[in-house]
PyMOL commands that place a pseudoatom at each C-alpha (Angstrom):
pseudoatom trace, name=CA, resn=MET, resi=1, chain=A, elem=C, hetatm=0, pos=[-13.853, -4.991, 6.579]
pseudoatom trace, name=CA, resn=TYR, resi=2, chain=A, elem=C, hetatm=0, pos=[-10.127, -5.484, 6.842]
pseudoatom trace, name=CA, resn=LYS, resi=3, chain=A, elem=C, hetatm=0, pos=[-8.000, -3.794, 9.466]
pseudoatom trace, name=CA, resn=ILE, resi=4, chain=A, elem=C, hetatm=0, pos=[-5.097, -1.734, 8.087]
pseudoatom trace, name=CA, resn=LYS, resi=5, chain=A, elem=C, hetatm=0, pos=[-1.693, -1.907, 9.755]
pseudoatom trace, name=CA, resn=ILE, resi=6, chain=A, elem=C, hetatm=0, pos=[1.176, 0.277, 8.596]
pseudoatom trace, name=CA, resn=ILE, resi=7, chain=A, elem=C, hetatm=0, pos=[4.610, -0.939, 9.605]
pseudoatom trace, name=CA, resn=PRO, resi=8, chain=A, elem=C, hetatm=0, pos=[7.117, 1.702, 10.799]
pseudoatom trace, name=CA, resn=HIS, resi=9, chain=A, elem=C, hetatm=0, pos=[9.129, 1.747, 7.564]
pseudoatom trace, name=CA, resn=ALA, resi=10, chain=A, elem=C, hetatm=0, pos=[5.985, 2.489, 5.537]
pseudoatom trace, name=CA, resn=GLN, resi=11, chain=A, elem=C, hetatm=0, pos=[4.964, 5.160, 8.056]
pseudoatom trace, name=CA, resn=LYS, resi=12, chain=A, elem=C, hetatm=0, pos=[8.335, 6.807, 7.498]
pseudoatom trace, name=CA, resn=ASP, resi=13, chain=A, elem=C, hetatm=0, pos=[7.659, 6.712, 3.744]
pseudoatom trace, name=CA, resn=LEU, resi=14, chain=A, elem=C, hetatm=0, pos=[4.261, 8.364, 4.300]
pseudoatom trace, name=CA, resn=ASP, resi=15, chain=A, elem=C, hetatm=0, pos=[5.727, 11.063, 6.517]
pseudoatom trace, name=CA, resn=GLN, resi=16, chain=A, elem=C, hetatm=0, pos=[8.040, 12.187, 3.712]
pseudoatom trace, name=CA, resn=LEU, resi=17, chain=A, elem=C, hetatm=0, pos=[5.297, 12.747, 1.124]
pseudoatom trace, name=CA, resn=GLU, resi=18, chain=A, elem=C, hetatm=0, pos=[3.887, 16.079, -0.019]
pseudoatom trace, name=CA, resn=ASP, resi=19, chain=A, elem=C, hetatm=0, pos=[0.416, 16.858, 1.341]
pseudoatom trace, name=CA, resn=ARG, resi=20, chain=A, elem=C, hetatm=0, pos=[-1.312, 16.424, -2.028]
pseudoatom trace, name=CA, resn=ILE, resi=21, chain=A, elem=C, hetatm=0, pos=[0.003, 12.929, -2.746]
pseudoatom trace, name=CA, resn=PHE, resi=22, chain=A, elem=C, hetatm=0, pos=[-0.268, 11.958, 0.933]
pseudoatom trace, name=CA, resn=ALA, resi=23, chain=A, elem=C, hetatm=0, pos=[-4.024, 12.632, 0.818]
pseudoatom trace, name=CA, resn=LYS, resi=24, chain=A, elem=C, hetatm=0, pos=[-4.470, 10.512, -2.329]
pseudoatom trace, name=CA, resn=ILE, resi=25, chain=A, elem=C, hetatm=0, pos=[-2.457, 7.615, -0.933]
pseudoatom trace, name=CA, resn=LYS, resi=26, chain=A, elem=C, hetatm=0, pos=[-4.263, 7.804, 2.405]
pseudoatom trace, name=CA, resn=ASN, resi=27, chain=A, elem=C, hetatm=0, pos=[-7.642, 7.565, 0.658]
pseudoatom trace, name=CA, resn=GLU, resi=28, chain=A, elem=C, hetatm=0, pos=[-6.527, 4.563, -1.383]
pseudoatom trace, name=CA, resn=ILE, resi=29, chain=A, elem=C, hetatm=0, pos=[-5.199, 2.813, 1.729]
pseudoatom trace, name=CA, resn=ILE, resi=30, chain=A, elem=C, hetatm=0, pos=[-8.526, 3.406, 3.492]
pseudoatom trace, name=CA, resn=ASN, resi=31, chain=A, elem=C, hetatm=0, pos=[-10.341, 1.950, 0.460]
pseudoatom trace, name=CA, resn=LEU, resi=32, chain=A, elem=C, hetatm=0, pos=[-8.246, -1.218, 0.799]
pseudoatom trace, name=CA, resn=SER, resi=33, chain=A, elem=C, hetatm=0, pos=[-10.084, -1.972, 4.039]
pseudoatom trace, name=CA, resn=LYS, resi=34, chain=A, elem=C, hetatm=0, pos=[-13.272, -2.443, 1.991]
pseudoatom trace, name=CA, resn=ASN, resi=35, chain=A, elem=C, hetatm=0, pos=[-11.677, -4.115, -1.017]
pseudoatom trace, name=CA, resn=PRO, resi=36, chain=A, elem=C, hetatm=0, pos=[-8.138, -5.456, -0.473]
pseudoatom trace, name=CA, resn=ARG, resi=37, chain=A, elem=C, hetatm=0, pos=[-7.789, -6.478, -4.124]
pseudoatom trace, name=CA, resn=PRO, resi=38, chain=A, elem=C, hetatm=0, pos=[-9.149, -3.518, -6.097]
pseudoatom trace, name=CA, resn=TYR, resi=39, chain=A, elem=C, hetatm=0, pos=[-9.121, -3.289, -9.858]
pseudoatom trace, name=CA, resn=GLY, resi=40, chain=A, elem=C, hetatm=0, pos=[-5.542, -2.582, -10.896]
pseudoatom trace, name=CA, resn=ALA, resi=41, chain=A, elem=C, hetatm=0, pos=[-3.939, -4.292, -7.882]
pseudoatom trace, name=CA, resn=ILE, resi=42, chain=A, elem=C, hetatm=0, pos=[-1.158, -6.589, -9.024]
pseudoatom trace, name=CA, resn=LYS, resi=43, chain=A, elem=C, hetatm=0, pos=[0.034, -9.686, -7.223]
pseudoatom trace, name=CA, resn=LEU, resi=44, chain=A, elem=C, hetatm=0, pos=[3.806, -9.506, -6.841]
pseudoatom trace, name=CA, resn=SER, resi=45, chain=A, elem=C, hetatm=0, pos=[5.763, -12.300, -8.475]
pseudoatom trace, name=CA, resn=ASN, resi=46, chain=A, elem=C, hetatm=0, pos=[9.118, -11.917, -6.720]
pseudoatom trace, name=CA, resn=GLU, resi=47, chain=A, elem=C, hetatm=0, pos=[7.730, -11.677, -3.168]
pseudoatom trace, name=CA, resn=GLU, resi=48, chain=A, elem=C, hetatm=0, pos=[4.509, -12.204, -1.263]
pseudoatom trace, name=CA, resn=GLY, resi=49, chain=A, elem=C, hetatm=0, pos=[2.055, -9.360, -1.529]
pseudoatom trace, name=CA, resn=TYR, resi=50, chain=A, elem=C, hetatm=0, pos=[0.316, -6.933, -3.820]
pseudoatom trace, name=CA, resn=ARG, resi=51, chain=A, elem=C, hetatm=0, pos=[0.853, -3.457, -5.142]
pseudoatom trace, name=CA, resn=ILE, resi=52, chain=A, elem=C, hetatm=0, pos=[-1.378, -0.615, -6.129]
pseudoatom trace, name=CA, resn=LYS, resi=53, chain=A, elem=C, hetatm=0, pos=[-0.225, 2.388, -8.098]
pseudoatom trace, name=CA, resn=ILE, resi=54, chain=A, elem=C, hetatm=0, pos=[-1.193, 5.937, -7.181]
pseudoatom trace, name=CA, resn=GLU, resi=55, chain=A, elem=C, hetatm=0, pos=[0.230, 8.466, -9.613]
pseudoatom trace, name=CA, resn=ASP, resi=56, chain=A, elem=C, hetatm=0, pos=[4.017, 7.888, -9.521]
pseudoatom trace, name=CA, resn=TYR, resi=57, chain=A, elem=C, hetatm=0, pos=[3.929, 5.938, -6.242]
pseudoatom trace, name=CA, resn=LYS, resi=58, chain=A, elem=C, hetatm=0, pos=[3.487, 2.280, -5.447]
pseudoatom trace, name=CA, resn=VAL, resi=59, chain=A, elem=C, hetatm=0, pos=[1.952, 0.978, -2.247]
pseudoatom trace, name=CA, resn=LEU, resi=60, chain=A, elem=C, hetatm=0, pos=[3.181, -2.519, -1.385]
pseudoatom trace, name=CA, resn=TYR, resi=61, chain=A, elem=C, hetatm=0, pos=[1.101, -4.594, 1.002]
pseudoatom trace, name=CA, resn=ARG, resi=62, chain=A, elem=C, hetatm=0, pos=[0.287, -8.084, 2.229]
pseudoatom trace, name=CA, resn=ILE, resi=63, chain=A, elem=C, hetatm=0, pos=[-3.150, -9.482, 2.975]
pseudoatom trace, name=CA, resn=ASN, resi=64, chain=A, elem=C, hetatm=0, pos=[-4.019, -11.946, 5.734]
pseudoatom trace, name=CA, resn=ASP, resi=65, chain=A, elem=C, hetatm=0, pos=[-7.524, -13.141, 4.858]
pseudoatom trace, name=CA, resn=LYS, resi=66, chain=A, elem=C, hetatm=0, pos=[-7.805, -15.371, 7.952]
pseudoatom trace, name=CA, resn=ILE, resi=67, chain=A, elem=C, hetatm=0, pos=[-7.613, -12.484, 10.398]
pseudoatom trace, name=CA, resn=LYS, resi=68, chain=A, elem=C, hetatm=0, pos=[-8.780, -9.828, 7.915]
pseudoatom trace, name=CA, resn=GLU, resi=69, chain=A, elem=C, hetatm=0, pos=[-5.704, -7.610, 8.119]
pseudoatom trace, name=CA, resn=ILE, resi=70, chain=A, elem=C, hetatm=0, pos=[-3.701, -5.703, 5.540]
pseudoatom trace, name=CA, resn=PHE, resi=71, chain=A, elem=C, hetatm=0, pos=[-0.070, -4.871, 6.251]
pseudoatom trace, name=CA, resn=ILE, resi=72, chain=A, elem=C, hetatm=0, pos=[1.294, -1.874, 4.356]
pseudoatom trace, name=CA, resn=TYR, resi=73, chain=A, elem=C, hetatm=0, pos=[5.061, -2.370, 4.235]
pseudoatom trace, name=CA, resn=ARG, resi=74, chain=A, elem=C, hetatm=0, pos=[6.362, 0.110, 1.634]
pseudoatom trace, name=CA, resn=ILE, resi=75, chain=A, elem=C, hetatm=0, pos=[5.313, 3.274, -0.145]
pseudoatom trace, name=CA, resn=GLU, resi=76, chain=A, elem=C, hetatm=0, pos=[7.807, 4.250, -2.791]
pseudoatom trace, name=CA, resn=HIS, resi=77, chain=A, elem=C, hetatm=0, pos=[8.195, 6.428, -5.818]
pseudoatom trace, name=CA, resn=ARG, resi=78, chain=A, elem=C, hetatm=0, pos=[8.142, 4.219, -8.891]
pseudoatom trace, name=CA, resn=LYS, resi=79, chain=A, elem=C, hetatm=0, pos=[11.832, 4.911, -9.535]
pseudoatom trace, name=CA, resn=GLU, resi=80, chain=A, elem=C, hetatm=0, pos=[12.746, 3.451, -6.132]
pseudoatom trace, name=CA, resn=ALA, resi=81, chain=A, elem=C, hetatm=0, pos=[10.313, 0.526, -5.929]
pseudoatom trace, name=CA, resn=TYR, resi=82, chain=A, elem=C, hetatm=0, pos=[11.692, -3.015, -6.006]
pseudoatom trace, name=CA, resn=ARG, resi=83, chain=A, elem=C, hetatm=0, pos=[15.345, -2.057, -5.546]
for i in range(1, 83): cmd.bond("trace and resi %d" % i, "trace and resi %d" % (i + 1))
show_as sticks, trace
zoom trace
């Protein structure tokens, strides 16, 4: 199992979400601890990391396989992602 770490900027993103989408994103983040590269996860080409899509939101994260940690660094609406 991987340990999940959410950096402060991503925590701020989470805090601004509606309860319904927050619950979905939270569940998907928890699932990353079991499978950090789930079906549908895309490796980013312009920066290090991966993204998963949950409805209209993208969760951007990095994986450190050596120490089994996942760093969530952004959670953005698809219109705002990658700007």
